[in-house]
Each structure stands twice: as structure tokens, then as C-alpha cells.
C-alpha positions as CSV (number, residue, x, y, z in Angstrom):
1,X,-5.6,-12.1,3.0
2,X,-5.2,-10.8,-0.6
3,X,-8.7,-11.6,-1.5
4,X,-10.1,-9.7,1.6
5,X,-7.8,-6.7,1.4
6,X,-8.0,-6.0,-2.5
7,X,-11.6,-7.5,-2.8
8,X,-10.7,-9.6,-5.7
9,X,-13.8,-11.6,-6.2
10,X,-15.9,-8.3,-5.8
11,X,-13.9,-7.0,-8.8
12,X,-14.1,-10.2,-10.8
13,X,-10.4,-11.0,-10.8
14,X,-7.9,-13.4,-9.3
15,X,-4.3,-13.1,-7.9
16,X,-2.8,-14.7,-11.1
17,X,-4.6,-12.1,-13.3
18,X,-3.5,-9.2,-11.3
19,X,0.1,-10.4,-11.3
20,X,0.1,-10.8,-15.1
21,X,-1.6,-7.4,-15.4
22,X,1.1,-5.8,-13.1
23,X,3.9,-7.2,-15.1
24,X,2.3,-6.1,-18.4
25,X,2.0,-2.5,-17.1
26,X,5.6,-2.5,-15.7
27,X,7.0,-3.7,-19.0
28,X,5.0,-1.1,-20.9
29,X,6.3,1.8,-19.0
30,X,9.8,0.7,-17.7
31,X,11.1,3.0,-20.4
32,X,10.6,6.1,-18.0
33,X,13.5,5.0,-15.8
34,X,15.8,5.8,-18.7
35,X,13.9,8.7,-20.2
36,X,13.4,10.7,-17.0
37,X,17.2,10.9,-16.2
38,X,18.0,11.8,-19.9
39,X,15.7,14.9,-19.8
40,X,16.2,16.1,-16.3
41,X,20.0,15.7,-16.4
42,X,19.9,18.6,-19.1
43,X,19.3,21.0,-16.1
44,X,22.6,19.9,-14.4
45,X,21.1,17.3,-12.3
46,X,23.2,14.0,-11.9
47,X,21.5,11.4,-14.1
48,X,22.3,8.5,-11.9
49,X,20.6,10.2,-9.0
50,X,17.5,11.0,-11.0
51,X,17.4,7.4,-12.0
52,X,17.1,6.2,-8.4
53,X,14.7,9.1,-7.6
54,X,12.6,8.0,-10.5
55,X,12.4,4.5,-9.3
56,X,11.6,5.5,-5.7
57,X,9.0,7.9,-6.7
58,X,7.3,5.3,-8.9
59,X,7.3,2.6,-6.2
60,X,6.0,5.1,-3.6
61,X,3.3,6.6,-5.7
62,X,2.1,3.3,-7.1
63,X,1.9,1.6,-3.7
64,X,-0.1,4.5,-2.4
65,X,-2.6,4.2,-5.3
66,X,-2.7,0.4,-4.9
67,X,-3.0,0.2,-1.2
68,X,-5.1,3.4,-0.3
69,X,-7.3,3.5,-3.5
70,X,-7.3,-0.2,-4.4
71,X,-6.6,0.9,-8.1
72,X,-4.8,-0.9,-10.8
73,X,-2.8,2.2,-12.0
74,X,0.9,3.2,-11.9
75,X,2.2,6.5,-10.9
76,X,5.6,7.8,-12.2
77,X,7.2,11.1,-13.2
78,X,5.1,12.6,-16.1
79,X,6.6,13.1,-19.4
80,X,4.8,16.4,-19.9
81,X,6.0,17.6,-16.5
82,X,9.6,16.6,-16.9
83,X,9.4,18.7,-20.2
84,X,8.0,21.6,-18.1
85,X,10.6,21.2,-15.5
86,X,13.5,21.4,-17.8
87,X,12.4,23.6,-20.7
88,X,10.0,26.0,-19.1
89,X,11.2,26.4,-15.3
90,X,14.8,25.9,-15.7
91,X,15.6,26.9,-19.3
92,X,12.8,29.3,-19.8
93,X,12.2,31.1,-16.4
94,X,15.8,30.6,-15.3
95,X,15.3,28.8,-12.0
96,X,18.0,26.4,-10.8
97,X,17.0,22.7,-10.7
98,X,16.9,22.8,-6.9
99,X,14.3,25.6,-7.1
100,X,12.4,23.6,-9.7
101,X,12.2,20.7,-7.3
102,X,10.9,23.1,-4.7
103,X,8.0,24.0,-7.0
104,X,7.4,20.3,-7.5
105,X,7.0,19.7,-3.7
106,X,4.9,22.9,-3.5
107,X,2.6,21.5,-6.3
108,X,2.0,18.3,-4.3
109,X,1.5,20.1,-1.0
110,X,-0.9,22.5,-2.5
111,X,-2.7,19.9,-4.5
112,X,-3.1,17.8,-1.3
113,X,-4.6,20.8,0.3
114,X,-7.1,21.7,-2.4
115,X,-7.9,18.0,-3.0
116,X,-8.8,17.3,0.6
117,X,-10.9,20.5,0.6
118,X,-12.6,19.6,-2.8
119,X,-11.4,22.9,-4.2
120,X,-9.7,20.8,-6.8
121,X,-13.1,19.6,-8.2
122,X,-14.4,23.1,-8.2
123,X,-11.4,24.1,-10.5
124,X,-12.2,21.3,-12.9
125,X,-15.8,22.5,-13.1
126,X,-14.8,26.0,-13.6
127,X,-12.7,25.5,-16.7
128,X,-14.5,25.0,-20.0
129,X,-14.5,21.4,-21.4
130,X,-13.1,22.5,-24.6
131,X,-10.1,24.2,-23.0
132,X,-9.4,20.9,-21.1
133,X,-9.0,19.1,-24.5
134,X,-6.9,21.9,-25.8
135,X,-4.7,21.7,-22.8
136,X,-4.2,17.9,-23.2
137,X,-3.6,18.2,-26.9
138,X,-1.2,21.2,-26.4
139,X,1.0,19.2,-23.9
140,X,1.2,16.5,-26.6
141,X,2.3,19.0,-29.3
142,X,4.8,20.3,-26.7
143,X,6.2,16.8,-26.1
144,X,6.3,15.9,-29.8
145,X,8.2,19.1,-30.6
146,X,10.8,18.5,-27.9
147,X,11.3,14.9,-29.3
148,X,11.8,16.3,-32.9
149,X,14.4,18.6,-31.7
150,X,16.1,16.2,-29.3
151,X,16.3,13.7,-32.1
152,X,18.1,16.4,-34.2
153,X,15.3,16.1,-37.0
154,X,15.1,20.0,-36.9
155,X,17.7,22.7,-37.8
156,X,17.4,26.3,-37.2
157,X,18.8,29.1,-39.5
158,X,19.7,32.2,-37.8
159,X,20.6,35.3,-39.8
160,X,22.9,37.7,-37.7
161,X,20.5,40.5,-38.2
162,X,17.9,38.5,-36.1
163,X,20.2,38.1,-33.1
164,X,19.0,40.0,-30.1
165,X,21.5,39.1,-27.4
166,X,24.5,36.7,-26.8
167,X,25.4,35.7,-23.3
168,X,22.4,37.8,-22.1
169,X,24.1,40.9,-23.4
170,X,22.6,43.0,-26.3
171,X,24.2,41.9,-29.5
172,X,25.9,44.6,-31.9
173,X,26.6,43.2,-35.5
174,X,30.4,43.0,-36.0
175,X,31.2,42.9,-32.2
176,X,33.6,40.3,-31.3
177,X,32.5,37.4,-29.0
178,X,35.0,35.1,-27.5
179,X,32.7,32.4,-26.5
180,X,29.0,31.9,-26.8
181,X,27.0,30.6,-23.7
182,X,23.6,31.5,-24.8
183,X,21.9,33.2,-27.7
184,X,18.7,34.8,-28.2
185,X,17.1,35.6,-31.7
186,X,13.8,37.0,-32.9
187,X,11.0,35.5,-35.0
188,X,13.4,35.8,-37.9
189,X,14.7,32.3,-37.0
190,X,13.8,29.8,-39.7
191,X,13.3,26.1,-38.9
192,X,14.6,23.4,-41.5
193,X,14.6,19.8,-41.7
194,X,17.9,18.1,-40.9
195,X,20.2,16.9,-43.5
196,X,20.6,13.6,-41.7
197,X,24.3,13.5,-42.1
198,X,25.4,13.1,-38.4
199,X,25.5,9.5,-36.8
200,X,23.3,10.5,-33.8
201,X,20.4,12.0,-36.1
202,X,20.8,8.8,-38.3
203,X,20.5,6.6,-35.2
204,X,17.4,8.7,-34.0
205,X,15.7,8.2,-37.3
206,X,16.3,4.4,-37.2
207,X,15.1,4.3,-33.7
208,X,11.9,6.4,-34.6
209,X,11.1,3.8,-37.4
210,X,11.7,0.9,-35.2
211,X,9.3,2.4,-32.6
212,X,6.7,3.2,-35.2
213,X,6.8,-0.4,-36.5
214,X,6.4,-1.8,-33.0
215,X,3.7,0.5,-32.0
216,X,1.6,0.0,-35.1
217,X,2.0,-3.7,-34.6
218,X,0.8,-3.4,-31.0
219,X,4.0,-5.3,-29.6
220,X,3.8,-5.3,-25.8
221,X,6.6,-3.3,-24.2
222,X,7.3,-1.5,-27.6
223,X,8.9,1.7,-26.0
224,X,11.3,-0.4,-23.9
225,X,12.1,-2.7,-26.9
226,X,12.8,0.3,-29.1
227,X,15.2,1.8,-26.5
228,X,17.3,-1.5,-26.3
229,X,17.3,-2.1,-30.0
230,X,18.3,1.5,-30.9
231,X,21.0,1.4,-28.3
232,X,22.4,-1.8,-29.6
233,X,22.4,-0.3,-33.2
234,X,24.3,2.7,-31.9
235,X,27.2,0.6,-30.8
236,X,28.8,0.1,-34.4
237,X,27.7,3.7,-35.3
238,X,29.8,5.0,-32.5
239,X,26.9,6.7,-30.8
240,X,26.3,4.5,-27.7
241,X,28.7,4.7,-24.9
242,X,30.0,1.2,-24.4
243,X,31.8,1.9,-21.3
244,X,30.1,0.1,-18.4
245,X,31.4,0.2,-14.9
246,X,28.9,-1.7,-12.9
247,X,30.4,-1.2,-9.5
248,X,31.1,2.4,-10.2
249,X,27.5,2.9,-11.4
250,X,25.9,1.6,-8.4
251,X,28.2,3.7,-6.3
252,X,27.5,6.8,-8.3
253,X,23.8,6.2,-8.2
254,X,23.4,6.2,-4.4
255,X,26.0,9.0,-4.0
256,X,24.3,11.2,-6.6
257,X,20.9,10.5,-5.2
258,X,22.2,11.8,-1.9
259,X,23.1,15.1,-3.7
260,X,19.6,15.6,-5.0
261,X,17.4,14.0,-2.1
262,X,15.8,16.8,0.0
263,X,17.1,19.6,-2.0
264,X,13.6,20.8,-2.7
265,X,13.3,21.9,1.0
266,X,17.0,23.3,1.3
267,X,18.0,26.8,1.4
268,X,18.7,26.6,-2.3
269,X,15.3,25.2,-3.1
270,X,11.8,26.2,-2.2
271,X,12.9,29.0,0.4
272,X,15.1,30.8,-2.2
273,X,12.4,31.8,-4.6
274,X,10.2,34.1,-2.6
275,X,12.4,37.2,-2.7
276,X,10.2,39.6,-4.4
277,X,6.6,40.3,-5.2
278,X,7.1,39.5,-8.9
279,X,8.9,36.2,-8.1
280,X,6.2,35.1,-5.8
281,X,3.6,35.8,-8.5
282,X,5.6,33.7,-11.0
283,X,6.0,30.9,-8.5
284,X,2.3,31.0,-7.9
285,X,1.4,30.8,-11.5
286,X,4.1,28.1,-12.4
287,X,2.7,26.0,-9.4
288,X,-0.9,26.4,-10.7
289,X,-0.1,25.5,-14.2
290,X,1.7,22.4,-13.1
291,X,-1.0,21.4,-10.7
292,X,-3.7,22.1,-13.4
293,X,-1.8,20.1,-16.1
294,X,-1.4,17.1,-13.7
295,X,-4.8,17.2,-12.7
296,X,-6.3,17.0,-16.2
297,X,-3.7,14.4,-17.1
298,X,-4.8,12.1,-14.1
299,X,-8.5,12.7,-14.6
300,X,-8.2,12.1,-18.4
301,X,-6.4,8.8,-17.8
302,X,-9.0,7.7,-15.0
303,X,-12.0,8.4,-17.2
304,X,-10.5,7.3,-20.4
305,X,-9.5,3.7,-19.0
306,X,-12.0,3.4,-16.2
307,X,-15.4,3.8,-17.7
308,X,-15.4,1.0,-20.2
309,X,-14.0,-1.4,-17.7
310,X,-16.1,-0.7,-14.8
311,X,-13.3,0.4,-12.6
312,X,-15.0,3.8,-12.3
313,X,-18.8,3.4,-12.4
314,X,-21.0,6.3,-13.3
315,X,-22.1,6.5,-9.7
316,X,-18.5,6.8,-8.9
317,X,-17.9,9.6,-11.3
318,X,-21.1,11.4,-10.0
319,X,-19.7,11.0,-6.5
320,X,-16.4,12.7,-7.6
321,X,-18.1,15.7,-9.1
322,X,-21.0,16.1,-6.7
323,X,-20.1,14.4,-3.5
324,X,-18.3,16.0,-0.4
325,X,-16.4,13.2,1.0
326,X,-13.8,10.7,-0.4
327,X,-16.1,7.9,-1.1
328,X,-15.2,7.7,-4.9
329,X,-12.3,5.6,-6.2
330,X,-11.4,8.6,-8.3
331,X,-11.2,10.9,-5.3
332,X,-8.8,8.5,-3.6
333,X,-6.8,8.1,-6.8
334,X,-6.3,11.9,-7.1
335,X,-5.3,12.0,-3.4
336,X,-2.6,9.4,-4.1
337,X,-1.4,11.3,-7.1
338,X,-1.0,14.5,-5.0
339,X,1.0,12.7,-2.3
340,X,3.2,11.0,-5.0
341,X,4.1,14.5,-6.5
342,X,5.1,15.7,-3.0
343,X,7.4,12.8,-2.5
344,X,8.8,13.4,-6.1
345,X,10.0,16.8,-5.2
346,X,11.6,15.3,-1.9
347,X,13.2,12.3,-3.8
348,X,14.5,14.6,-6.6
349,X,12.4,14.4,-9.7
350,X,9.6,16.0,-11.6
351,X,5.8,15.8,-10.9
352,X,4.1,12.4,-11.1
353,X,1.0,11.4,-13.0
354,X,-1.2,8.3,-13.5
355,X,0.5,6.7,-16.5
356,X,-1.8,5.9,-19.5
357,X,0.4,2.7,-19.9
358,X,-1.7,1.4,-17.1
359,X,-4.2,0.7,-19.8
360,X,-1.9,-2.3,-20.9
361,X,-2.4,-3.9,-17.5
362,X,-6.0,-3.1,-17.4
363,X,-6.5,-4.7,-20.7
364,X,-4.8,-7.7,-19.3
365,X,-7.5,-8.0,-16.6
366,X,-6.0,-5.8,-13.7
367,X,-8.9,-4.4,-11.6
368,X,-7.5,-3.8,-8.2
369,X,-4.6,-2.5,-6.2
370,X,-2.8,-5.8,-6.3
371,X,-1.9,-5.0,-9.9
372,X,-0.2,-1.8,-8.6
373,X,1.8,-3.5,-5.9
374,X,3.1,-5.9,-8.6
375,X,4.1,-2.8,-10.8
376,X,5.8,-1.3,-7.7
377,X,7.8,-4.4,-7.2
378,X,9.0,-4.4,-10.7
379,X,10.3,-0.8,-10.4
380,X,12.0,-1.7,-7.1
381,X,13.8,-4.6,-8.8
382,X,14.7,-2.4,-11.9
383,X,17.5,-0.7,-9.7
384,X,19.8,-3.3,-11.1
385,X,19.7,-1.5,-14.4
386,X,21.6,1.6,-12.9
387,X,24.8,0.8,-15.0
388,X,22.7,1.3,-18.2
389,X,21.7,4.9,-17.5
390,X,24.9,6.4,-18.9
391,X,24.9,3.9,-21.9
392,X,21.5,4.8,-23.5
393,X,22.0,7.6,-26.1
394,X,19.4,10.5,-26.4
395,X,18.6,9.2,-29.9
396,X,17.1,6.1,-28.3
397,X,14.7,8.1,-26.0
398,X,13.7,11.1,-28.3
399,X,11.5,8.9,-30.5
400,X,9.4,8.1,-27.5
401,X,8.7,11.7,-26.8
402,X,7.5,12.0,-30.6
403,X,5.2,9.1,-30.3
404,X,3.8,10.1,-27.0
405,X,3.0,13.5,-28.2
406,X,1.3,12.0,-31.3
407,X,-0.9,9.8,-29.2
408,X,-2.2,12.9,-27.5
409,X,-3.3,14.5,-30.7
410,X,-6.8,12.7,-30.4
411,X,-7.8,15.5,-28.1
412,X,-7.9,17.9,-30.9
413,X,-11.0,16.2,-32.5
414,X,-13.0,17.0,-29.4
415,X,-12.8,20.7,-30.1
416,X,-15.4,22.4,-32.2
417,X,-13.2,24.2,-34.8
418,X,-16.2,25.7,-36.5
419,X,-17.0,27.8,-33.6
420,X,-14.3,30.7,-33.4
421,X,-15.4,31.3,-29.8
422,X,-13.9,28.1,-29.0
423,X,-11.3,27.6,-31.7
424,X,-9.2,30.8,-31.0
425,X,-8.7,30.2,-27.2
426,X,-8.1,26.4,-28.1
427,X,-5.4,27.3,-30.8
428,X,-3.5,29.7,-28.6
429,X,-3.7,27.2,-25.8
430,X,-2.1,24.3,-27.8
431,X,0.1,26.5,-30.0
432,X,1.7,28.6,-27.3
433,X,2.6,25.4,-25.2
434,X,4.6,24.1,-28.2
435,X,6.1,27.2,-29.5
436,X,6.7,29.1,-26.4
437,X,8.2,26.1,-24.7
438,X,5.8,26.7,-21.9
439,X,2.8,24.7,-20.7
440,X,1.9,27.7,-18.4
441,X,2.0,30.2,-21.1
442,X,-0.3,28.0,-23.2
443,X,-2.9,27.9,-20.4
444,X,-2.5,31.5,-19.9
445,X,-3.0,32.4,-23.5
446,X,-6.0,30.2,-23.8
447,X,-7.7,31.6,-20.7
448,X,-7.1,35.1,-21.6
449,X,-8.5,34.8,-25.0
450,X,-11.5,32.9,-23.8
451,X,-12.4,35.6,-21.2
452,X,-11.8,38.3,-23.8
453,X,-14.1,36.8,-26.3
454,X,-16.9,35.8,-23.9
455,X,-16.8,39.3,-22.5
456,X,-17.0,40.9,-25.9
457,X,-19.9,38.7,-26.8
458,X,-21.7,39.6,-23.6
459,X,-21.6,35.9,-22.3
460,X,-20.4,36.7,-18.9
461,X,-22.4,33.9,-17.3
462,X,-20.1,31.3,-19.1
463,X,-17.1,32.8,-17.3
464,X,-16.8,31.3,-13.8
465,X,-15.5,33.5,-10.9
466,X,-12.4,31.0,-10.6
467,X,-11.6,31.6,-14.2
468,X,-11.7,35.3,-13.8
469,X,-9.3,35.2,-10.8
470,X,-6.9,32.8,-12.7
471,X,-6.9,34.9,-15.9
472,X,-6.3,38.2,-13.9
473,X,-3.4,36.5,-12.2
474,X,-1.9,35.4,-15.6
475,X,-2.3,39.1,-17.0
476,X,-0.4,40.6,-13.9
477,X,2.3,38.1,-14.6
478,X,2.7,39.2,-18.2
479,X,2.5,42.7,-17.2
480,X,5.3,42.2,-14.6
481,X,7.5,40.5,-17.2
482,X,7.0,43.3,-19.7
483,X,7.9,45.8,-17.1
484,X,11.1,43.9,-15.8
């Protein structure tokens, strides 16, 4: 039955090989069940609930790609998208986590429609190849920067003369402020390296060193091992929370999951964002940016891991770009990815993506969807780790963000930095993502400069109609923000 359903012989693999591959991938990416709650809980979401939502999303998405597309990949909440969810949509744009979940669902829904109608592949063709690399590298820079800040490796010096507002009110030097909930300063803020005097920062440094040593030594499951080791080291340092209430944790997990499940479609979620023309435009552009980032992430993983192994043949890739149906494995893989994101919004977590850690299982011989079924089983069984969610300190998860970001820097080498027509848009794409804490603003900056430069050079044939439309929408968004 397994042989016939997954076509094992046709793909030169066996049940044993697929099981080993599945377990290998699961161990390599199991860290996400702890990292995702740590990041999303900053928005006010209950971490225990996010933990279960993460697992259910991973199980659902991975089963879809395994059973529908017969591919050996794992789907789970994306690190780049969890950063965008928290730092751009909630902290930057001021939306609630319920509204952010609504956007996640909308991204999945829109992606399902444009994928089924092949519009998604048209968008892929419309965006210049160099900007695609800049987007991927920019997301990496953004993630690494967040990791450095979360680890406490960076301090920021703020002179009173540079403060613009406190608690969203204009700041006047000398004015008394009883309490500070938020502060905004201008470009006079100066970053500085931490003095490494506090226990959490020291633990993060130890954890980072441990992770680096494991990664460069190619130790399987390096991320998960580093989380466990750093958490244990944090016990004598007084950083790790040693209070474990197993029964209470399981109870809280299912209770908190009930508080976030379906909120995306509630009155405080998706439907509360379309109040004014400006808010509608912001939602459209944010949803577009999230969908675009997820698309490049998934395609990059598919092409990067599937070409050399034969999972995606050249004929399959040609079918994806030129075909009209859904005969290619890549098409079916992207359909699975879009449905998984839609479920992610309903369950209560950020957008999913095809995890690059799937490479570990593929290297172990995984070639079919049976590998994915094994991965999904691993995630389902990991629910027993619920009591550990509140134990693991951020110092144990921040180093992962740094390393993941660094691993994405190889995209920069695909950019022709000697050609300013390419280099300027690429720079603003990647730099704005990190330093404005916004993936969408980075994409917007890159597109605007690309269109501007090509227009000045008279190379209008290199600007697709789709790129014109997207760029104009981004410009309208910036104008509306300036006039607000």
C-alpha cells in the first residue's frame, strides 16, 4: 500500500529510508515549537496556546504536502514571517495580534486563489531575479538583527534631544513623565555593543558559542541541542525558570489554544481592519508583502534542494513556469504551502513556509511524501513537551535567529554589486528590511528604486506591468502615511 501510494520504487527509496529521513528532518527543526511561542508571545498572545497552534499547523501543512504533493518536505511557521508578524504588523503598524492572524488567513486565502489561477507564477516572472535574491538576503539580515537585539548583544544610547515622543505624545525636554510605555527617537540614537554584565546576556553569548560550534561541526539537530544545553546552563545562572507544573501546563496549553483558535475570523480579527480606505490599502500591501516573501522562500527551498537530488527535474521546473495546469510537483507543493498558511491563521500562528531543514532529511535519502508523514507524526507526539515552553529562556532561542539569518547571507553573492542599476535597489531592499523592522518596507523601497532607475535610463521594457502596479500601490501607501 505504501509502495503504491508514495511510488517508493519509482523514486528509488524504501520505507526504512523514508522513516529515517523523516526523523532526521524532525529533529533538525523541532526547535520551532519553542522559538515560535517565544517570538509571538511578545505580541500578547499566550505562549502555551501558540505552542499547540505551531504543532497543529506543522502537522496539517506537512501532511498536505506529503499526501497531496508526495514531497519530502516539512511545513511550519516561518521564522521570517513570525518576525514580520511581531515586529512589523503588531509593533510597527500597530495592529493587534488578532488582526495580524486575520492577515495571515487572508494571505493564505489570496495565495490559494492566485496559485490556482497561475497568477502566482506570473508575479514570480515579473520581479527581477536580482531583487528576488535581495529579498531573501534582506529577510536574513532582518532575522539576524532581531536575534542580536533579543540576545541583548546591542544597547542603544538615546540623548534626550533625540527623543520625539513618549507614550505617543510629543516630548518636551524637562517635562515630567510619570511612566514610560513607549518612546520614539530620531536617527540620533546610537547603537553600542553590550557590556555583557547581566546574566541573560551572558547566557545568550554562551548559547551562541555552543550553537556555532555545533553548526560548524555539522552535528545533527544542532538547533535543538543548543536550546537544551543553554537552558540547562541557565539554571545555575538563575536565568532559566525551573518551576514546572506538568499538569497545569497541559491544562493551560489547551485552554490558551481555545483563546486564539479562530480569532483570525472573529469580529476583532479580519473584519475589524477594513474601516477606512487607508487601512484597506495598508492591509492589501501588507498581505501582498507577506505572500511575496513566503512565495520566494518556498520556491527558493524547492529549487535549492530539489534540483541536485532529482526531486524536481528540469522538466518539472519548466512545467511550473510554462504549464497551465498542476502537473508539476512544484505547483502542488506551493498549493500545499498556501493552504497551510490559511490553516495557520485559523489555528493561531504566523505564516508557514517550506523549511530549509528539510534538506537534512533529503540528504538522508527522503524522496517522497512518506518522509513528510513521519515528520508530521513527530510533531504530533511533541505535544508532550508542553511543560517546557515556559522554562526555555529567550537567551536559548535568540542565537538561532542569528545563525538562521547568517545562513541566508549567501543570497548577496548572486547580486551584481558592480552594476549600480542593480546594486541600489538591492541595497535598499535588504537594508530597509532590517533597519526599518519591516519586510514590506524593504520590498517597497527596492521596487520603487528599481522602477525609478530603469525609467530614468529609458529601459521601460525591463519593467513589467505587474511591477508598475505594485510600485504605484507602495507609493500610495507611503503618501497616505505621510499625510496621516
